LOBARO-746598 format. One line per 2 residues: number of its first residue (from 0); their letters; for each residue x, y, z of N, C-alpha, C, O. Coordinates in steps of 0.05 Angstrom, whole numbers, always signed. Layout:
N
NUM	A	X,Y,Z,X,Y,Z,X,Y,Z,X,Y,Z ~ ...
END
This chain:
264
0	XX	+276,-264,+419,+259,-245,+434,+230,-253,+429,+221,-255,+406 ~ +214,-256,+451,+186,-262,+448,+170,-238,+440,+180,-215,+442
2	XX	+145,-242,+431,+128,-220,+423,+121,-203,+447,+115,-213,+469 ~ +122,-177,+443,+114,-158,+464,+94,-138,+452,+92,-135,+428
4	XX	+79,-125,+470,+59,-105,+461,+72,-83,+445,+60,-71,+428 ~ +98,-76,+452,+112,-54,+439,+115,-60,+409,+119,-41,+393
6	XX	+115,-85,+401,+119,-92,+372,+98,-78,+355,+104,-68,+333 ~ +73,-77,+365,+51,-64,+349,+55,-35,+346,+43,-23,+328
8	XX	+71,-22,+363,+76,+7,+361,+103,+13,+351,+112,+36,+351 ~ +118,-7,+341,+145,-3,+333,+148,+16,+309,+131,+16,+292
10	XX	+169,+32,+310,+175,+50,+288,+204,+47,+279,+213,+62,+261 ~ +219,+28,+291,+247,+25,+284,+250,+10,+257,+232,-4,+249
12	XX	+273,+14,+244,+277,+1,+218,+286,-28,+220,+295,-40,+200 ~ +283,-40,+243,+289,-69,+246,+267,-82,+261,+252,-69,+276
14	XX	+263,-108,+258,+243,-123,+272,+256,-150,+280,+265,-165,+263 ~ +257,-155,+306,+269,-180,+316,+249,-196,+333,+258,-213,+349
16	XX	+224,-191,+330,+204,-204,+347,+201,-233,+340,+191,-240,+319 ~ +209,-250,+358,+206,-279,+354,+179,-290,+360,+173,-313,+355
18	XX	+162,-273,+373,+136,-282,+380,+117,-282,+356,+102,-301,+352 ~ +117,-260,+341,+98,-257,+319,+111,-259,+291,+97,-257,+271
20	XX	+137,-263,+290,+152,-265,+265,+149,-239,+248,+153,-240,+224 ~ +141,-217,+261,+138,-192,+247,+109,-187,+237,+104,-166,+225
22	XX	+91,-205,+243,+63,-202,+233,+48,-180,+247,+28,-170,+236 ~ +57,-171,+270,+43,-150,+285,+59,-124,+285,+52,-104,+298
24	XX	+82,-124,+271,+100,-101,+273,+88,-75,+262,+81,-73,+239 ~ +86,-56,+280,+79,-29,+272,+50,-22,+266,+41,+0,+272
26	XX	+35,-41,+255,+9,-33,+244,-13,-27,+265,-30,-11,+260 ~ -11,-40,+288,-32,-34,+308,-28,-5,+318,-48,+9,+322
28	XX	-4,+3,+322,+1,+31,+329,-8,+51,+308,-17,+72,+314 ~ -4,+43,+283,-13,+60,+261,-43,+64,+261,-53,+85,+256
30	XX	-58,+42,+266,-87,+44,+268,-95,+62,+291,-114,+78,+288 ~ -82,+59,+313,-89,+76,+337,-84,+105,+331,-99,+123,+340
32	XX	-63,+111,+315,-57,+140,+309,-80,+153,+292,-82,+177,+292 ~ -96,+136,+279,-117,+147,+263,-141,+156,+279,-160,+169,+269
34	XX	-141,+149,+305,-164,+156,+322,-165,+187,+326,-144,+200,+326 ~ -190,+198,+328,-193,+227,+331,-176,+239,+353,-165,+261,+350
36	XX	-174,+225,+376,-159,+236,+399,-129,+238,+394,-115,+251,+409 ~ -120,+225,+373,-91,+224,+367,-82,+246,+348,-60,+245,+338
38	XX	-100,+266,+343,-93,+287,+324,-67,+301,+332,-50,+307,+314 ~ -62,+307,+358,-36,+320,+365,-12,+303,+358,+8,+313,+349
40	XX	-15,+277,+362,+8,+259,+356,+13,+258,+326,+36,+257,+317 ~ -9,+259,+310,-6,+259,+281,+8,+285,+272,+25,+285,+254
42	XX	+1,+307,+284,+13,+333,+277,+43,+332,+285,+60,+342,+270 ~ +49,+320,+308,+77,+317,+316,+93,+300,+296,+116,+307,+289
44	XX	+80,+279,+286,+93,+262,+266,+98,+277,+240,+118,+274,+227 ~ +78,+294,+233,+81,+310,+208,+105,+329,+211,+121,+331,+192
46	XX	+107,+342,+233,+129,+361,+237,+155,+347,+237,+175,+357,+226 ~ +156,+323,+249,+181,+307,+249,+189,+298,+221,+212,+299,+214
48	XX	+169,+291,+205,+174,+282,+178,+185,+305,+161,+202,+302,+144 ~ +173,+329,+165,+183,+353,+150,+211,+360,+158,+227,+367,+141
50	XX	+217,+358,+184,+245,+364,+193,+264,+344,+182,+287,+350,+174 ~ +256,+318,+181,+273,+297,+171,+279,+302,+141,+302,+297,+132
52	XX	+259,+310,+126,+263,+315,+97,+282,+339,+93,+300,+338,+76 ~ +278,+360,+109,+295,+384,+107,+324,+376,+114,+343,+385,+101
54	XX	+327,+361,+135,+354,+353,+144,+367,+335,+123,+392,+338,+119 ~ +352,+318,+111,+364,+299,+91,+373,+314,+66,+390,+304,+51
56	XX	+363,+338,+62,+370,+354,+38,+390,+376,+44,+395,+393,+27 ~ +401,+377,+68,+420,+398,+74,+446,+393,+59,+454,+371,+53
58	XX	+459,+415,+53,+483,+414,+36,+506,+399,+48,+523,+389,+33 ~ +507,+396,+74,+530,+382,+86,+531,+352,+79,+551,+339,+83
60	XX	+508,+342,+69,+508,+314,+61,+514,+309,+32,+515,+287,+23 ~ +517,+331,+17,+520,+328,-12,+546,+314,-20,+548,+304,-42
62	XX	+566,+314,-2,+591,+301,-9,+591,+271,-6,+609,+258,-15 ~ +570,+261,+6,+567,+232,+9,+548,+221,-11,+532,+236,-23
64	XX	+550,+195,-16,+532,+183,-36,+510,+167,-23,+486,+172,-27 ~ +517,+147,-7,+497,+129,+5,+479,+143,+26,+455,+140,+26
66	XX	+493,+159,+44,+479,+170,+66,+456,+188,+59,+433,+185,+68 ~ +460,+208,+41,+437,+226,+35,+415,+211,+21,+391,+218,+25
68	XX	+421,+192,+4,+400,+177,-10,+383,+162,+10,+359,+162,+8 ~ +396,+148,+29,+382,+133,+49,+365,+151,+67,+342,+145,+73
70	XX	+377,+174,+75,+362,+192,+92,+338,+204,+77,+317,+208,+89 ~ +341,+211,+52,+319,+222,+37,+297,+202,+33,+274,+209,+35
72	XX	+305,+177,+27,+285,+156,+23,+269,+152,+49,+244,+150,+48 ~ +283,+150,+71,+269,+146,+97,+251,+169,+103,+229,+165,+113
74	XX	+260,+193,+99,+244,+217,+105,+220,+218,+87,+198,+226,+96 ~ +223,+211,+61,+201,+212,+42,+180,+191,+50,+156,+197,+49
76	XX	+188,+167,+59,+170,+147,+68,+155,+156,+93,+131,+151,+96 ~ +169,+169,+111,+156,+179,+135,+135,+199,+128,+114,+200,+140
78	XX	+140,+216,+108,+120,+235,+99,+96,+221,+87,+73,+229,+91 ~ +100,+199,+73,+78,+184,+61,+61,+171,+83,+37,+171,+82
80	XX	+75,+160,+104,+60,+148,+126,+44,+169,+140,+21,+164,+148 ~ +54,+193,+143,+40,+215,+155,+15,+221,+139,-7,+225,+151
82	XX	+17,+223,+113,-6,+227,+96,-27,+205,+99,-51,+211,+101 ~ -18,+180,+100,-36,+158,+103,-51,+159,+130,-75,+153,+131
84	XX	-36,+165,+151,-49,+167,+177,-72,+188,+177,-93,+183,+187 ~ -66,+211,+165,-87,+232,+164,-110,+224,+146,-133,+230,+152
86	XX	-104,+209,+125,-126,+199,+108,-143,+179,+122,-168,+179,+121 ~ -130,+161,+137,-145,+141,+152,-162,+154,+173,-185,+146,+178
88	XX	-151,+175,+186,-167,+190,+206,-192,+202,+194,-213,+202,+206 ~ -189,+212,+169,-212,+223,+155,-233,+202,+149,-257,+207,+149
90	XX	-224,+178,+141,-243,+157,+134,-258,+147,+158,-280,+136,+155 ~ -248,+151,+182,-263,+143,+206,-288,+159,+209,-307,+151,+223
92	XX	-289,+183,+197,-312,+200,+197,-332,+193,+174,-353,+204,+172 ~ -324,+173,+158,-340,+165,+135,-344,+135,+136,-329,+120,+123
94	XX	-363,+125,+152,-367,+96,+157,-367,+79,+132,-357,+56,+133 ~ -379,+87,+109,-378,+69,+86,-350,+62,+76,-346,+41,+65
96	XX	-331,+80,+81,-304,+74,+72,-291,+52,+89,-281,+32,+79 ~ -291,+56,+116,-283,+36,+135,-255,+24,+128,-251,+0,+134
98	XX	-237,+40,+117,-211,+29,+109,-195,+21,+134,-182,+0,+133 ~ -196,+36,+155,-180,+29,+179,-189,+2,+190,-173,-14,+198
100	XX	-216,-3,+189,-226,-29,+199,-216,-51,+181,-210,-73,+190 ~ -215,-46,+155,-206,-66,+136,-176,-72,+141,-168,-95,+140
102	XX	-160,-51,+145,-132,-55,+150,-129,-73,+175,-112,-91,+175 ~ -144,-67,+196,-143,-82,+220,-151,-111,+216,-139,-129,+227
104	XX	-172,-115,+200,-182,-142,+195,-161,-158,+180,-157,-182,+187 ~ -149,-147,+159,-129,-161,+144,-105,-166,+161,-92,-187,+160
106	XX	-98,-146,+178,-75,-150,+196,-80,-173,+216,-61,-188,+222 ~ -104,-176,+225,-111,-198,+243,-108,-225,+229,-100,-245,+241
108	XX	-115,-226,+203,-112,-250,+188,-82,-258,+186,-75,-281,+189 ~ -66,-237,+181,-37,-242,+180,-26,-251,+207,-10,-270,+208
110	XX	-34,-238,+228,-23,-243,+255,-35,-268,+268,-24,-277,+288 ~ -56,-278,+257,-69,-302,+269,-68,-326,+250,-52,-345,+253
112	XX	-85,-325,+230,-87,-347,+211,-61,-354,+197,-52,-377,+197 ~ -49,-333,+185,-24,-338,+170,-1,-346,+188,+15,-363,+182
114	XX	+1,-332,+211,+22,-339,+230,+19,-367,+240,+39,-382,+243 ~ -6,-376,+246,-10,-404,+255,-2,-424,+234,+11,-444,+240
116	XX	-9,-418,+209,-1,-436,+187,+30,-436,+184,+42,-457,+179 ~ +42,-413,+188,+71,-412,+186,+84,-428,+208,+103,-443,+203
118	XX	+74,-426,+232,+85,-441,+255,+82,-471,+251,+100,-486,+257 ~ +58,-479,+240,+54,-507,+235,+73,-517,+214,+83,-540,+216
120	XX	+78,-501,+193,+95,-509,+172,+124,-512,+181,+139,-529,+171 ~ +132,-495,+200,+159,-496,+211,+164,-521,+227,+187,-531,+229
122	XX	+143,-532,+239,+145,-557,+254,+164,-554,+278,+162,-535,+293 ~ +183,-573,+280,+202,-572,+303,+219,-546,+302,+231,-539,+323
124	XX	+222,-534,+279,+238,-509,+277,+222,-484,+286,+233,-462,+285 ~ +198,-488,+295,+181,-466,+304,+190,-456,+331,+179,-464,+352
126	XX	+210,-439,+331,+220,-427,+356,+224,-398,+352,+224,-387,+330 ~ +229,-384,+374,+232,-355,+373,+255,-346,+355,+253,-326,+341
128	XX	+276,-362,+355,+299,-354,+339,+293,-354,+310,+299,-335,+295 ~ +279,-375,+300,+273,-377,+272,+251,-357,+264,+251,-346,+242
130	XX	+232,-352,+282,+212,-332,+276,+223,-304,+276,+215,-287,+260 ~ +243,-299,+293,+257,-273,+293,+271,-269,+266,+273,-247,+256
132	XX	+283,-291,+256,+296,-289,+230,+276,-283,+208,+282,-267,+190 ~ +252,-295,+209,+232,-288,+190,+223,-259,+191,+217,-246,+171
134	XX	+223,-248,+216,+216,-220,+219,+238,-203,+207,+231,-183,+193 ~ +263,-209,+211,+285,-194,+199,+285,-195,+169,+294,-177,+156
136	XX	+275,-218,+158,+274,-221,+129,+249,-209,+116,+245,-212,+92 ~ +234,-194,+132,+210,-180,+122,+190,-200,+110,+178,-194,+89
138	XX	+186,-223,+122,+169,-243,+110,+140,-234,+106,+128,-238,+85 ~ +129,-221,+127,+100,-214,+125,+95,-190,+107,+76,-190,+92
140	XX	+112,-170,+109,+108,-147,+91,+113,-155,+62,+101,-144,+44 ~ +132,-173,+57,+136,-183,+30,+111,-198,+20,+103,-194,-2
142	XX	+100,-215,+38,+76,-230,+30,+53,-210,+24,+40,-214,+3 ~ +49,-190,+40,+27,-171,+35,+32,-155,+10,+13,-150,-5
144	XX	+57,-148,+5,+63,-134,-20,+57,-151,-45,+47,-141,-64 ~ +65,-176,-43,+59,-194,-66,+29,-198,-70,+20,-200,-92
146	XX	+14,-200,-48,-15,-202,-50,-26,-178,-64,-44,-180,-81 ~ -16,-154,-56,-26,-129,-68,-20,-129,-98,-37,-121,-113
148	XX	+4,-138,-106,+11,-138,-134,-7,-158,-149,-16,-152,-172 ~ -13,-181,-137,-30,-201,-150,-58,-190,-153,-71,-194,-174
150	XX	-68,-176,-133,-95,-165,-134,-96,-143,-156,-116,-141,-170 ~ -75,-128,-159,-74,-107,-180,-74,-120,-207,-87,-110,-226
152	XX	-60,-143,-210,-60,-157,-236,-88,-166,-243,-96,-164,-266 ~ -103,-177,-223,-131,-185,-228,-147,-161,-237,-163,-163,-255
154	XX	-144,-139,-223,-159,-115,-229,-153,-105,-257,-171,-98,-272 ~ -127,-106,-265,-119,-97,-292,-131,-116,-313,-140,-107,-334
156	XX	-132,-142,-307,-143,-161,-326,-173,-156,-330,-183,-159,-352 ~ -187,-149,-308,-215,-143,-310,-219,-118,-327,-237,-117,-344
158	XX	-202,-98,-323,-204,-74,-339,-200,-80,-369,-214,-69,-386 ~ -180,-97,-375,-175,-104,-403,-199,-119,-415,-206,-115,-438
160	XX	-211,-136,-398,-234,-152,-408,-257,-134,-413,-271,-137,-433 ~ -261,-114,-396,-283,-95,-400,-280,-80,-426,-299,-76,-442
162	XX	-255,-71,-432,-250,-57,-457,-254,-74,-481,-264,-66,-502 ~ -245,-100,-479,-249,-118,-502,-278,-123,-507,-287,-124,-530
164	XX	-294,-127,-486,-322,-131,-488,-336,-107,-501,-352,-110,-519 ~ -329,-83,-491,-341,-59,-501,-334,-55,-531,-352,-48,-547
166	XX	-309,-60,-538,-301,-57,-566,-315,-78,-583,-324,-71,-605 ~ -318,-102,-573,-331,-123,-588,-361,-117,-593,-371,-121,-614
168	XX	-374,-107,-572,-402,-100,-575,-406,-78,-595,-424,-78,-611 ~ -388,-58,-594,-390,-35,-612,-386,-45,-641,-400,-36,-659
170	XX	-366,-62,-645,-360,-72,-672,-384,-88,-683,-391,-85,-706 ~ -396,-104,-665,-419,-120,-673,-442,-101,-681,-455,-105,-701
172	XX	-447,-81,-665,-469,-62,-669,-465,-47,-696,-484,-45,-712 ~ -441,-37,-700,-435,-22,-724,-438,-40,-749,-450,-32,-769
174	XX	-428,-65,-746,-430,-83,-769,-459,-90,-775,-467,-92,-799 ~ -475,-95,-755,-503,-103,-758,-519,-81,-772,-536,-86,-788
176	XX	-513,-56,-764,-527,-33,-775,-515,-24,-802,-525,-5,-814 ~ -493,-36,-809,-479,-29,-834,-472,+1,-834,-475,+15,-854
178	XX	-461,+10,-811,-453,+38,-809,-424,+41,-815,-408,+26,-804 ~ -417,+59,-832,-389,+64,-839,-378,+86,-821,-386,+109,-821
180	XX	-359,+77,-805,-346,+96,-786,-316,+94,-789,-305,+72,-789 ~ -302,+116,-792,-273,+116,-794,-260,+101,-770,-271,+104,-748
182	XX	-239,+87,-774,-226,+72,-751,-220,+89,-727,-224,+80,-704 ~ -210,+114,-731,-204,+131,-708,-228,+137,-692,-228,+138,-667
184	XX	-251,+142,-706,-276,+148,-692,-286,+124,-677,-295,+126,-655 ~ -283,+100,-690,-292,+76,-678,-276,+70,-652,-287,+61,-632
186	XX	-250,+76,-653,-233,+72,-630,-241,+90,-607,-242,+82,-583 ~ -248,+115,-614,-256,+134,-593,-282,+126,-581,-286,+128,-556
188	XX	-301,+116,-597,-326,+107,-587,-323,+82,-569,-336,+79,-548 ~ -305,+64,-578,-300,+40,-562,-289,+47,-535,-296,+35,-515
190	XX	-270,+66,-535,-258,+75,-510,-279,+87,-491,-279,+82,-467 ~ -297,+104,-502,-318,+116,-487,-337,+95,-476,-346,+97,-453
192	XX	-343,+75,-492,-361,+54,-483,-348,+38,-461,-361,+31,-441 ~ -322,+32,-463,-308,+18,-443,-308,+33,-416,-313,+21,-395
194	XX	-303,+59,-418,-303,+75,-393,-330,+76,-381,-333,+75,-356 ~ -351,+77,-398,-378,+78,-387,-385,+52,-373,-397,+52,-351
196	XX	-378,+29,-385,-384,+3,-373,-367,+0,-347,-377,-10,-327 ~ -343,+9,-348,-325,+8,-324,-337,+25,-301,-336,+17,-278
198	XX	-350,+47,-308,-362,+64,-288,-386,+50,-275,-390,+52,-251 ~ -401,+35,-292,-424,+20,-281,-414,-2,-262,-425,-6,-241
200	XX	-393,-16,-271,-382,-37,-254,-372,-26,-227,-375,-40,-207 ~ -361,-3,-228,-350,+9,-204,-372,+15,-183,-366,+18,-159
202	XX	-397,+17,-192,-419,+23,-173,-429,-3,-160,-444,-2,-141 ~ -421,-26,-170,-429,-51,-159,-414,-55,-132,-389,-53,-132
204	XX	-428,-62,-111,-414,-65,-85,-390,-83,-85,-370,-77,-72 ~ -391,-105,-99,-369,-124,-99,-344,-111,-111,-322,-116,-100
206	XX	-347,-95,-131,-324,-81,-143,-312,-61,-124,-288,-58,-121 ~ -330,-46,-110,-320,-27,-91,-306,-41,-68,-286,-31,-58
208	XX	-317,-63,-59,-304,-78,-37,-276,-87,-45,-258,-87,-29 ~ -273,-96,-71,-247,-105,-80,-227,-83,-79,-205,-86,-70
210	XX	-235,-59,-88,-217,-36,-88,-210,-28,-59,-187,-22,-53 ~ -230,-29,-41,-225,-22,-13,-205,-42,-1,-187,-35,+15
212	XX	-209,-68,-7,-192,-89,+4,-164,-86,-6,-144,-89,+9 ~ -161,-81,-32,-134,-77,-44,-120,-53,-31,-96,-55,-24
214	XX	-135,-32,-26,-123,-8,-13,-114,-15,+15,-93,-7,+24 ~ -130,-31,+29,-124,-38,+57,-99,-56,+58,-82,-53,+75
216	XX	-96,-74,+39,-73,-92,+38,-48,-75,+33,-27,-80,+45 ~ -50,-56,+15,-27,-38,+9,-18,-23,+34,+6,-21,+40
218	XX	-37,-11,+47,-31,+5,+71,-19,-13,+93,+0,-6,+106 ~ -30,-37,+96,-20,-55,+116,+9,-64,+110,+26,-66,+128
220	XX	+14,-70,+85,+41,-77,+77,+61,-56,+84,+83,-61,+94 ~ +54,-31,+79,+72,-8,+85,+75,-5,+115,+98,-1,+124
222	XX	+53,-6,+130,+55,-1,+158,+69,-24,+173,+81,-20,+194 ~ +67,-48,+162,+80,-71,+175,+110,-72,+170,+125,-82,+187
224	XX	+118,-61,+148,+147,-63,+140,+164,-46,+159,+159,-22,+162 ~ +185,-59,+171,+203,-44,+188,+219,-22,+174,+226,-2,+186
226	XX	+225,-27,+149,+242,-8,+133,+233,-7,+104,+247,-18,+87 ~ +211,+6,+98,+201,+7,+70,+221,+19,+51,+222,+11,+27
228	XX	+238,+38,+60,+257,+50,+43,+279,+31,+33,+294,+37,+15 ~ +280,+7,+45,+299,-14,+37,+285,-38,+25,+298,-58,+18
230	XX	+259,-36,+21,+243,-59,+12,+229,-52,-14,+207,-40,-14 ~ +240,-60,-36,+230,-52,-62,+201,-61,-67,+185,-45,-77
232	XX	+195,-85,-60,+168,-96,-65,+147,-79,-51,+125,-74,-62 ~ +153,-70,-27,+133,-54,-11,+129,-27,-25,+107,-17,-26
234	XX	+151,-15,-35,+149,+11,-48,+133,+8,-75,+114,+23,-80 ~ +141,-12,-91,+129,-16,-117,+100,-25,-115,+82,-14,-129
236	XX	+94,-44,-98,+68,-57,-97,+48,-44,-78,+24,-45,-81 ~ +59,-31,-57,+41,-20,-37,+40,+11,-37,+19,+23,-38
238	XX	+64,+24,-35,+64,+53,-32,+58,+68,-58,+41,+85,-60 ~ +73,+61,-79,+71,+75,-105,+42,+76,-115,+33,+97,-124
240	XX	+27,+54,-115,+0,+55,-127,-21,+70,-110,-42,+76,-121 ~ -15,+77,-86,-35,+91,-69,-42,+118,-81,-66,+124,-86
242	XX	-22,+135,-85,-27,+161,-99,-48,+178,-85,-55,+174,-61 ~ -58,+198,-100,-79,+216,-90,-105,+200,-87,-110,+182,-102
244	XX	-122,+207,-67,-119,+229,-48,-105,+221,-22,-103,+236,-3 ~ -94,+196,-22,-81,+186,+2,-54,+198,+7,-48,+208,+29
246	XX	-37,+197,-13,-10,+208,-12,-9,+233,-29,-14,+232,-53 ~ -2,+255,-17,-3,+281,-30,+17,+282,-54,+36,+267,-55
248	XX	+12,+300,-72,+30,+304,-95,+58,+312,-86,+78,+303,-97 ~ +59,+328,-65,+85,+337,-55,+102,+313,-45,+125,+310,-52
250	XX	+89,+295,-30,+103,+272,-19,+110,+253,-42,+131,+240,-42 ~ +92,+250,-61,+98,+233,-84,+123,+243,-99,+139,+227,-108
252	XX	+125,+269,-102,+149,+280,-115,+174,+274,-99,+195,+269,-111 ~ +172,+276,-73,+195,+270,-56,+203,+240,-59,+226,+234,-60
254	XX	+183,+223,-59,+188,+194,-62,+202,+189,-89,+221,+173,-90 ~ +193,+202,-110,+206,+198,-136,+234,+209,-137,+252,+197,-149
256	XX	+239,+230,-122,+266,+242,-122,+285,+224,-105,+308,+222,-112 ~ +274,+212,-84,+291,+196,-66,+294,+167,-76,+315,+155,-71
258	XX	+274,+157,-89,+275,+129,-99,+265,+127,-128,+245,+114,-134 ~ +279,+140,-146,+269,+143,-174,+265,+116,-187,+245,+113,-202
260	XX	+282,+96,-183,+279,+70,-196,+255,+55,-186,+240,+43,-202 ~ +249,+56,-160,+227,+41,-149,+200,+55,-154,+179,+42,-154
262	XX	+201,+82,-158,+176,+97,-162,+171,+102,-192,+152,+115,-199 ~ +188,+91,-209,+184,+95,-238,+159,+82,-248,+153,+83,-272
END
């Protein structure tokens, strides 16, 4: 099947688009839903997600094992997507955030630059059938999820480095002044110093841009995935880290109840 415009608005749990290999699946429609004029559609999605969650928890499904778990997971993910759509809509009123624009920009990189490289790498095998298989295998949402995890690793390493530097500076200062401080007090001071330095770093534009970009990659990975409730990497690397204020506490609790291992 060749790429069609409907692919960008897809909401089905499968993707067979041989034109884009899944690189355009779903996310363009998600960006459009964040527009102010789409508020009624977002409200309709919210109501549908609430009904799906209520239906997934009805007692008539309690006698089955696989079905209620799958229905609950899908309904919980739909609720998370609804929260994200509303959050994106709010950021459109706050130009400095520009998260929706970042999601779109990263999506274009995936749908153009990365897709072109993929097609070139496939060589003679670059045909609709093989690209459709890549779409079914969740190639692009897997790639985005892995990128998000790698970016988080870099972020965590920076945080650890900041704390080591703060602790080292404090130890040096205390030693130079020959000040006797109990170890517990020194640890508390080092932690406070680290948090203070981290706060300063967070005000630097480059650091803020990194966080914004990481958030955009996570959202794009989730929106691109045809079936996040069946894709562990997307849940662990993209959805789980979003948290408040993007995904409400209520929806996070639902996600934990429906997918406890992946949300742990």
